[in-house]
C-alpha positions in Angstrom: -20.9 27.3 -29.0 -20.6 26.5 -32.7 -19.9 22.8 -32.0 -22.8 22.7 -29.6 -25.1 24.0 -32.3 -23.7 21.6 -34.9 -24.2 18.5 -32.7 -28.0 18.4 -32.8 -27.9 18.9 -36.6 -25.4 16.1 -37.0 -27.5 13.8 -34.8 -30.7 14.6 -36.7 -28.8 13.8 -39.9 -27.5 10.5 -38.5 -31.0 9.5 -37.3 -32.5 10.4 -40.7 -30.0 8.2 -42.5 -30.6 5.3 -40.0 -34.4 5.8 -40.7 -33.8 5.6 -44.5 -31.7 2.5 -44.2 -34.1 1.0 -41.7 -37.0 1.4 -44.2 -34.8 -0.1 -46.9 -34.1 -3.2 -44.8 -37.6 -3.6 -43.6 -38.8 -3.3 -47.2 -36.5 -6.1 -48.2 -38.2 -8.3 -45.5 -41.7 -7.3 -46.6 -41.1 -8.1 -50.3 -39.8 -11.6 -49.6 -42.4 -14.4 -50.0 -40.4 -16.7 -47.7 -40.9 -14.2 -44.8 -44.7 -14.5 -45.1 -44.6 -18.2 -45.3 -42.5 -18.5 -42.2 -44.7 -15.9 -40.4 -47.8 -17.8 -41.4 -46.5 -21.1 -39.8 -45.3 -19.3 -36.7 -48.6 -17.4 -36.3 -50.6 -20.6 -36.8 -48.4 -22.4 -34.2 -49.1 -19.6 -31.7 -52.8 -19.7 -32.4 -52.9 -23.5 -31.9 -50.9 -23.3 -28.7 -53.1 -20.5 -27.3 -56.3 -22.5 -28.2 -54.9 -25.6 -26.6 -53.8 -23.8 -23.4 -57.1 -21.9 -23.2 -59.1 -25.1 -23.6 -57.0 -27.5 -21.5 -54.9 -25.2 -19.3 -55.5 -23.6 -16.0 -57.6 -20.8 -17.4 -55.9 -17.9 -15.6 -53.6 -15.4 -17.2 -50.6 -16.1 -15.0 -50.8 -19.9 -15.5 -51.3 -19.6 -19.3 -48.4 -17.2 -19.7 -46.2 -19.5 -17.6 -47.0 -22.4 -20.0 -47.0 -20.5 -23.3 -43.6 -18.8 -22.7 -42.0 -21.8 -21.1 -42.5 -24.7 -23.6 -40.4 -26.4 -26.2 -42.2 -24.6 -29.1 -41.4 -21.2 -27.7 -37.7 -22.0 -27.5 -37.7 -23.6 -30.9 -39.0 -20.5 -32.4 -36.5 -18.4 -30.4 -33.7 -20.7 -31.6 -34.5 -20.7 -35.3 -36.1 -17.4 -36.1 -33.2 -15.0 -35.3 -31.0 -17.0 -37.7 -33.6 -16.9 -40.4 -34.2 -13.2 -40.0 -30.6 -12.1 -39.8 -28.6 -14.5 -42.0 -29.0 -12.4 -45.2 -28.4 -9.0 -43.7 -24.7 -8.8 -44.3 -23.8 -12.2 -45.8 -26.2 -11.9 -48.7 -25.0 -8.4 -49.6 -21.4 -9.6 -49.5 -22.3 -12.6 -51.7 -24.0 -10.3 -54.3 -21.4 -7.6 -54.1 -23.9 -4.9 -53.0 -22.2 -4.2 -49.7 -19.4 -2.3 -51.3 -22.0 -0.1 -53.0 -23.6 0.6 -49.5 -20.2 1.4 -48.1 -19.6 3.9 -51.0 -22.7 5.8 -49.9 -22.3 8.8 -47.5 -23.3 6.7 -44.4 -21.4 5.7 -41.4 -20.7 2.1 -40.5 -22.6 2.4 -37.2 -25.6 3.7 -39.1 -25.6 0.7 -41.4 -25.3 -1.7 -38.4 -28.1 0.0 -36.4 -30.5 0.1 -39.3 -30.0 -3.6 -40.1 -30.3 -4.4 -36.4 -33.4 -2.4 -35.8 -35.1 -3.9 -38.9 -34.4 -7.5 -37.8 -35.4 -6.7 -34.2 -38.7 -5.2 -35.5 -39.4 -8.4 -37.4 -38.7 -10.5 -34.3 -41.2 -8.4 -32.4 -43.8 -8.9 -35.1 -43.3 -12.7 -34.7 -44.5 -12.5 -31.1 -47.2 -9.9 -31.7 -50.1 -12.4 -31.9 -49.3 -13.9 -28.5 -49.3 -10.4 -26.9 -52.7 -9.7 -28.5 -54.1 -13.0 -27.4 -53.1 -12.6 -23.8 -54.2 -8.9 -23.7 -57.7 -9.9 -25.0 -57.9 -12.8 -22.6 -56.9 -10.6 -19.7 -59.4 -7.9 -20.5 -62.2 -10.5 -20.9 -61.3 -12.4 -17.7 -63.4 -11.9 -14.6 -62.0 -9.8 -11.8 -59.0 -7.6 -11.9 -56.5 -8.6 -14.6 -53.1 -9.6 -13.4 -50.9 -7.6 -15.8 -47.5 -8.1 -14.2 -46.8 -11.6 -15.8 -47.8 -10.3 -19.2 -45.7 -7.1 -19.0 -42.6 -9.0 -17.6 -43.0 -11.8 -20.2 -43.1 -9.3 -23.0 -40.1 -7.5 -21.6 -38.2 -10.8 -21.4 -39.2 -11.7 -25.0 -37.9 -8.3 -26.2 -34.6 -8.7 -24.3 -34.1 -12.2 -25.6 -34.9 -11.0 -29.2 -32.5 -8.1 -28.8 -29.7 -10.4 -27.8 -30.4 -13.2 -30.3 -30.7 -10.7 -33.2 -27.4 -9.1 -32.3 -25.8 -12.6 -32.3 -27.3 -13.2 -35.8 -26.2 -9.8 -37.1 -22.7 -10.5 -35.8 -22.7 -13.9 -37.5 -23.9 -12.4 -40.8 -21.2 -9.8 -40.7 -18.6 -12.5 -40.0 -19.7 -14.9 -42.8 -19.7 -14.6 -46.6 -22.7 -16.9 -47.1 -26.2 -16.7 -45.5 -26.2 -20.4 -44.7 -22.9 -20.2 -43.0 -24.2 -17.2 -41.0 -27.2 -19.2 -39.9 -25.0 -22.0 -38.7 -22.8 -19.6 -36.8 -25.9 -18.1 -35.2 -27.2 -21.5 -34.1 -23.8 -22.3 -32.6 -23.6 -19.0 -30.6 -27.2 -19.3 -29.5 -26.5 -22.8 -28.2 -23.9 -21.2 -25.8 -26.7 -19.4 -24.1 -29.4 -22.1 -24.3 -26.8 -24.7 -23.2 -26.5 -23.1 -19.8 -29.8 -24.8 -18.9 -28.1 -28.2 -19.3 -24.8 -27.1 -17.7 -26.7 -26.1 -14.5 -28.0 -29.6 -14.1 -24.5 -31.0 -13.9 -22.8 -28.2 -12.0 -21.9 -29.2 -8.5 -20.7 -25.9 -7.0 -23.6 -23.9 -5.6 -22.0 -20.6 -6.8 -21.7 -22.0 -10.3 -25.3 -23.2 -10.2 -26.5 -19.8 -9.0 -24.5 -17.9 -11.8 -25.8 -20.3 -14.5 -29.4 -19.7 -13.3 -29.0 -15.9 -13.4 -27.5 -15.9 -16.9 -29.6 -18.6 -18.4 -32.5 -17.5 -20.7 -34.4 -20.7 -20.3 -34.2 -20.7 -16.5 -35.2 -17.0 -16.3 -38.2 -17.3 -18.5 -39.5 -20.3 -16.6 -39.0 -19.0 -13.1 -39.0 -15.2 -13.2 -40.2 -13.4 -16.3 -43.4 -15.5 -16.7 -44.2 -14.9 -13.1 -44.0 -11.2 -13.1 -40.5 -10.9 -11.8 -37.8 -8.9 -13.5 -34.2 -9.2 -12.2 -32.1 -6.1 -13.0 -29.0 -8.3 -13.1 -30.5 -10.3 -15.9 -31.6 -7.1 -17.8 -28.0 -5.8 -17.4 -26.6 -9.1 -18.7 -28.9 -9.1 -21.8 -28.2 -5.5 -22.6 -24.5 -5.9 -22.1 -24.2 -9.0 -24.3 -26.3 -7.2 -27.0 -24.0 -4.2 -26.9 -20.9 -6.5 -27.1 -22.2 -8.2 -30.3 -23.3 -4.9 -31.9 -19.8 -3.5 -31.1 -18.2 -6.6 -32.7 -20.5 -6.2 -35.8 -19.5 -2.5 -36.0 -15.8 -3.4 -35.9 -16.3 -6.1 -38.6 -17.9 -3.6 -40.9 -15.1 -1.2 -40.4 -12.6 -3.9 -41.4 -14.7 -4.8 -44.4 -14.8 -1.2 -45.5 -11.1 -0.7 -45.3 -10.5 -4.0 -47.1 
């Protein structure tokens, strides 16, 4: 009974520490001028794309979402932004020597990992906030009954991809001692997932082709998520890979603490 009473208190304490560290990491993003410069260009690109697709596109929500979330600019942002957001999280602190000070504080390794991950994940969601607002406003102003399924599934897919790519970037940052090295590692690991799109085109075995389609973020966004379809196998794949990279990051921080 005593242990049962102590568990909620311990959980509340852990969540409080994660919240404090989360605000610390988010504050570090918000005071960086480079972050605002990058967000300005990304937001401007999204505004330009939305205007172009609204002017020259099909004019319906489903068609515009299918184009917006399945073009080269979308994948370029998805490829570069996670590395930019996460490369300094561990590597910069190791380079400056402040990580040891953080480990000396009364916080658990998992709390440090989760706070950094959630802050980076929140920043990635902010990156795509304009597109969500654009399509929401367009759908509410459109004639007839709005088709919300493609928008909801696309946003869910964006969140899943951001969750995975941020976990990859965080793992790379924990592995490297320099932010630029962490960014390069993130690019290389991200290419593994994005490269499945090209492997599928050369695969000859139908079973291999089917597997590469299921676990290929490019293919899934183009054929499923943007059309209002959410495959639970894909969701499970994304969440599992995210958990694996977070687990790896946790183990790397444990090794770093004991060193």
